[in-house]
C-alpha positions in Angstrom: 36.1 23.1 -23.7 35.2 21.8 -27.1 31.9 20.0 -27.9 33.4 16.6 -27.4 34.6 17.4 -23.9 31.3 18.9 -23.0 29.4 15.9 -24.2 31.5 13.5 -22.2 31.3 15.7 -19.1 27.5 15.6 -19.3 27.5 11.8 -19.9 29.8 11.1 -16.9 28.0 13.5 -14.6 24.5 12.2 -15.5 25.7 8.6 -15.2 27.3 9.0 -11.8 24.5 11.0 -10.2 21.8 8.7 -11.4 23.8 5.6 -10.4 24.5 6.8 -6.9 20.7 7.2 -6.3 20.1 3.8 -7.9 22.8 2.1 -5.9 21.5 3.4 -2.6 18.0 2.2 -3.5 19.3 -1.2 -4.6 21.3 -1.7 -1.4 18.2 -0.7 0.7 16.1 -3.2 -1.1 18.7 -6.0 -0.7 19.1 -5.4 3.1 15.4 -5.7 3.8 15.0 -8.5 1.3 17.5 -10.5 3.3 15.9 -9.4 6.6 12.6 -10.8 5.5 14.1 -14.3 5.4 14.6 -14.4 9.1 11.0 -14.4 10.2 10.4 -16.2 13.5 7.4 -18.4 13.8 5.3 -17.8 16.9 1.9 -18.7 18.0 -0.5 -15.8 18.6 -2.1 -16.5 22.0 -5.9 -16.4 22.3 -7.1 -12.9 23.3 -8.5 -12.5 26.7 -10.9 -9.8 25.4 -13.2 -9.8 22.4 -13.0 -6.3 20.9 -15.8 -4.6 19.2 -15.1 -3.9 15.5 -16.4 -1.6 12.9 -15.4 -2.7 9.4 -15.4 0.2 6.9 -15.4 -0.5 3.2 -15.0 2.5 1.0 -16.2 1.6 -2.5 -15.7 3.9 -5.5 -17.5 2.4 -8.5 -16.9 -1.1 -7.0 -20.1 -2.6 -8.5 -18.5 -5.9 -9.6 -16.8 -6.8 -6.3 -18.5 -5.2 -3.4 -21.2 -7.9 -2.7 -18.5 -10.6 -2.5 -16.6 -8.5 0.0 -19.7 -7.8 2.2 -20.7 -11.5 2.1 -17.3 -12.7 3.2 -17.3 -10.3 6.2 -20.8 -11.2 7.2 -19.8 -14.9 7.2 -17.5 -14.4 10.2 -17.6 -16.9 13.1 -16.9 -13.9 15.4 -20.0 -12.9 17.5 -22.3 -10.8 15.3 -23.1 -8.4 18.1 -19.4 -7.5 18.3 -19.0 -6.2 14.7 -20.7 -3.8 12.3 -20.1 -3.2 8.6 -20.3 0.2 7.0 -20.1 0.5 3.2 -19.5 3.9 1.6 -21.1 3.6 -1.9 -19.4 6.3 -3.9 -20.8 6.5 -7.4 -22.0 2.9 -7.5 -24.9 1.7 -9.5 -28.3 2.2 -7.9 -29.3 -1.4 -8.4 -26.1 -2.5 -6.5 -27.1 -0.1 -3.7 -30.6 -1.6 -3.5 -29.1 -5.1 -3.2 -26.6 -4.0 -0.6 -29.4 -2.4 1.4 -30.9 -5.9 1.9 -27.8 -7.0 4.0 -27.5 -6.3 7.7 -25.0 -3.4 7.2 -25.0 0.4 7.2 -24.9 1.7 3.6 -23.9 5.3 3.1 -24.3 7.0 -0.3 -22.4 10.3 -0.5 -22.4 12.6 -3.4 -18.8 13.8 -3.7 -17.8 16.2 -6.5 -14.2 14.9 -6.2 -14.0 11.4 -4.8 -11.2 10.1 -2.6 -10.9 7.3 -0.1 -10.1 9.9 2.6 -13.4 11.6 2.2 -15.2 8.3 2.2 -13.5 7.3 5.5 -14.3 10.7 7.0 -17.9 10.4 5.9 -18.2 6.9 7.4 -16.9 8.1 10.7 -19.2 11.1 10.7 -22.2 8.8 10.3 -21.5 6.1 12.8 -24.2 5.7 15.4 -23.3 7.9 18.4 -24.6 5.2 20.8 -22.3 2.5 19.5 -18.9 1.9 21.2 -16.1 0.4 19.2 -12.6 -0.6 20.1 -11.0 -1.2 16.6 -11.8 0.1 13.1 -10.8 -2.1 10.1 -10.4 -0.7 6.6 -11.0 -3.1 3.7 -11.1 -2.4 0.0 -14.2 -3.1 -2.0 -12.5 -6.0 -3.9 -11.1 -8.0 -1.0 -12.2 -11.4 0.4 -11.6 -12.6 4.0 -11.9 -16.0 5.5 -14.5 -16.9 8.2 -12.0 -16.6 11.1 -10.7 -13.3 9.9 -12.1 -11.1 12.8 -11.2 -13.7 15.4 -7.6 -13.7 14.2 -7.4 -10.0 13.9 -8.7 -9.7 17.5 -6.0 -12.0 18.7 -3.3 -10.2 16.7 -4.4 -6.8 17.8 -4.2 -7.8 21.4 -0.8 -9.4 20.9 0.6 -6.4 19.0 -0.2 -3.9 21.8 -0.1 -1.0 19.4 -2.7 1.2 17.8 -2.0 0.2 14.1 -1.8 -3.2 12.5 -1.3 -4.1 8.8 -2.5 -7.5 7.6 -1.2 -9.5 4.7 -2.8 -8.4 1.4 -2.4 -10.9 -1.4 -3.7 -11.3 -4.9 -5.8 -14.4 -5.8 -5.9 -13.7 -9.5 -3.0 -14.7 -11.8 -4.8 -15.5 -15.1 -2.8 -13.0 -17.2 0.8 -11.9 -17.3 -0.2 -8.5 -15.9 -2.2 -9.9 -12.9 0.7 -12.4 -12.2 3.3 -9.7 -12.2 1.0 -7.6 -10.0 0.8 -10.5 -7.5 4.5 -10.8 -7.5 5.1 -7.1 -6.9 2.5 -7.2 -4.1 4.4 -10.0 -2.3 7.8 -8.3 -2.9 6.4 -5.2 -1.2 5.0 -7.2 1.6 8.3 -8.9 2.3 10.6 -5.9 1.9 8.5 -3.0 3.3 6.5 -5.0 5.8 8.0 -8.2 7.0 11.6 -7.2 6.4 11.1 -4.0 8.4 9.3 -5.7 11.3 12.2 -8.2 11.5 14.6 -5.3 12.0 12.4 -3.6 14.6 11.0 -0.9 12.2 7.4 -0.1 11.4 5.6 -1.8 8.6 4.3 0.2 5.6 0.5 0.4 5.3 -1.2 -1.1 2.3 -4.6 0.7 1.9 -6.6 -2.4 2.7 -6.4 -4.8 5.6 -5.5 -2.1 8.1 -6.7 -2.1 11.7 -6.5 0.9 14.0 -7.4 1.9 17.5 -10.9 3.4 17.1 -10.2 6.5 19.2 -7.0 7.2 17.4 -8.6 6.8 14.0 -11.6 9.0 15.0 -9.2 11.8 16.2 -7.0 11.6 13.1 -9.1 10.7 10.1 -10.1 14.4 9.7 -6.5 15.3 9.0 -6.4 13.3 5.8 -6.5 15.6 2.8 -5.5 13.6 -0.4 -6.3 10.5 -2.3 -3.3 8.8 -0.7 -4.8 8.2 2.8 -2.6 5.2 3.6 0.7 7.2 3.3 -0.8 10.1 5.2 -1.8 7.8 8.0 1.8 6.3 8.0 3.2 9.8 8.5 0.6 10.6 11.2 1.3 7.4 13.1 5.1 7.8 13.0 5.0 11.5 13.9 3.1 10.4 17.0 5.7 7.6 17.7 3.1 4.8 17.1 4.5 1.5 15.9 2.8 -0.1 12.9 2.8 -3.9 13.3 2.4 -6.5 10.5 0.9 -10.0 10.6 2.0 -12.1 7.7 -0.3 -15.0 8.5 -3.6 -13.0 8.4 -4.7 -12.6 4.8 -7.0 -10.3 2.9 -7.3 -11.5 -0.6 -7.4 -9.1 -3.5 -10.1 -10.5 -5.9 -9.6 -7.9 -8.7 -8.3 -8.9 -12.1 -5.9 -6.4 -13.7 -5.3 -5.3 -17.2 -2.2 -3.4 -18.5 -4.1 0.0 -18.3 -5.1 -0.5 -14.7 -1.7 -1.8 -13.8 0.0 1.3 -15.3 -2.5 3.6 -13.6 -1.7 2.0 -10.3 2.0 2.3 -10.7 1.5 6.0 -11.7 -0.5 6.5 -8.5 2.3 5.0 -6.4 4.8 7.3 -8.0 2.6 10.4 -7.4 2.0 9.2 -3.8 5.7 8.9 -3.0 6.6 12.3 -4.4 3.7 14.0 -2.7 4.3 12.3 0.7 8.1 13.1 0.5 7.3 16.7 -0.3 5.0 16.9 2.8 7.3 15.2 5.2 11.0 15.8 4.2 11.0 18.8 6.6 10.8 16.4 9.5 13.9 14.4 8.6 16.5 16.5 10.5 14.3 16.9 13.6 13.6 13.1 13.6 17.3 12.4 13.4 18.0 14.8 16.3 15.3 13.2 18.4 16.5 9.7 17.4 13.1 8.7 16.0 14.6 6.2 13.7 11.3 4.7 12.6 10.3 8.0 11.1 13.7 8.6 9.7 13.6 5.2 7.9 10.2 6.1 6.5 11.3 9.4 5.1 14.4 7.8 3.6 12.2 5.2 2.0 10.2 8.0 0.3 13.5 9.7 -0.8 14.7 6.5 -2.6 14.0 6.0 -6.3 10.4 4.5 -6.5 10.4 0.8 -7.5 8.2 1.9 -10.4 11.1 3.8 -11.9 14.0 1.7 -10.6 13.7 -1.2 -13.0 12.9 1.1 -15.9 16.1 3.3 -15.2 18.3 0.2 -14.8 17.0 -1.4 -18.0 17.3 1.9 -20.0 20.9 2.6 -18.8 22.0 -1.0 -19.4 20.8 -0.9 -23.0 21.9 2.7 -23.9 25.3 3.0 -22.3 26.9 0.2 -24.2 26.2 2.1 -27.4 28.1 5.1 -25.9 30.9 3.5 -23.9 30.8 -0.1 -22.8 32.7 0.3 -19.6 30.1 2.6 -18.2 27.4 0.0 -18.5 29.1 -2.7 -16.3 28.1 -1.2 -13.0 24.5 -0.9 -14.3 24.5 -4.6 -15.2 25.7 -5.4 -11.7 23.0 -3.2 -10.1 20.4 -4.9 -12.3 21.6 -8.3 -11.2 21.6 -7.3 -7.5 18.1 -5.8 -7.5 16.8 -8.9 -9.4 18.4 -11.1 -6.7 16.8 -9.0 -4.0 13.4 -9.3 -5.6 13.9 -13.0 -6.1 14.7 -13.4 -2.3 11.5 -11.5 -1.5 9.3 -13.5 -3.9 7.4 -16.3 -2.1 8.0 -19.8 -3.3 4.4 -20.3 -4.5 4.8 -17.6 -7.1 8.0 -19.0 -8.5 6.6 -21.2 -11.3 6.9 -21.4 -15.1 5.4 -17.9 -15.5 7.9 -16.2 -13.2 10.9 -15.7 -15.5 8.8 -14.9 -18.5 6.7 -12.3 -16.7 9.6 -10.7 -14.9 11.3 -9.9 -18.2 8.2 -7.6 -18.9 8.8 -5.7 -15.6 11.1 -2.9 -16.9 8.8 -2.0 -19.8 5.7 -2.1 -17.6 7.4 0.0 -15.0 8.3 2.6 -17.6 4.8 2.7 -18.9 3.5 3.1 -15.3 6.0 5.9 -14.6 4.5 7.9 -17.5 1.2 8.0 -15.6 2.6 10.0 -12.8 2.0 13.2 -14.8 -1.7 12.4 -15.1 -2.1 12.2 -11.3 -1.8 15.4 -9.2 -2.8 16.1 -5.6 -4.3 19.3 -6.7 -7.1 17.5 -8.6 -8.5 16.1 -5.3 -9.9 19.1 -3.5 -10.8 18.5 0.1 -14.5 19.1 0.9 -15.9 18.8 4.4 -18.4 16.0 4.8 -21.5 16.1 6.8 -24.7 14.1 7.4 -26.8 15.6 4.7 -26.2 12.9 2.2 -28.3 9.8 1.7 -28.0 7.0 4.2 -29.5 3.5 4.0 -29.6 1.4 7.1 
């Protein structure tokens, strides 16, 4: 084979292999984007029981947002005797801690060498009062705001779901910049494809780090198994390994009150990439056993982790659509079609309130921003977050 033949063999082989992976991912997105459109409206009945909640808020350097979050949870119209708030203040400013100590909450101040949400959650559970009895644990991020009827609605939803894990609707309230607007769009696309679309097809919802509610006993027995910075994906795997369905309630909101710049956005995309690769590596061994046992919920989740991450998908399609015409025009046509299909899927999954004059302009930035986010995957490694046992020797404010 001469050099020309070798060159074209490499081009064709690279093109077809990459396109097969891309096409499968695009079809997967399209199927669940269509599925999310067929949401049935139903009224959640009033719960016959008022559950006792503990709301855990892990906060790593969340000085600018944590007080808003605490105040919104304290403002609930749910009986105060039936819920407690625990804030894990990880490397926050001392003055912020002093202000938080004035609220009727439990404030825990650990001193982790390597900080992860998993260790904050473990520390919180290790320091809950032994005499308190809880039914449900709710995990909120330090930058989320909830409405005054939040706990009442969660109580009703949890009783209606009849499962041990519920994901609530996380939405961004900040859209001042192109980056924050694009972040809000992607958040809702993920909600519709990986949560509502899956629920509509009888499959489990994906978890979303904040706005998660779990059976207290299950969470207490399993939180110690978390080992990385990516606790939400680890919990997804644990739940599905135990055949526990993850429900999703679209009408119960937790509002993300954090503004995003390009650096933060790219770091977040890089984290998502690292999370997917690491979770796949840990769970791909269960794919064949799950197929044999017909555990299709778990099979779907593993396949979801095998697919090309959304962070890379738009970047790959954009790159191939631009480069291939310079090599051989015919090769690019299928990539243009794939790009049109995935944009159509994302458009279907984008709520109407986000489709305004900013939408088209900001969406054109997506491939570039996705590529920059993908570069950050090499800066995040599971090995950097060493697991350290937590105990009760750290500072506690009550």
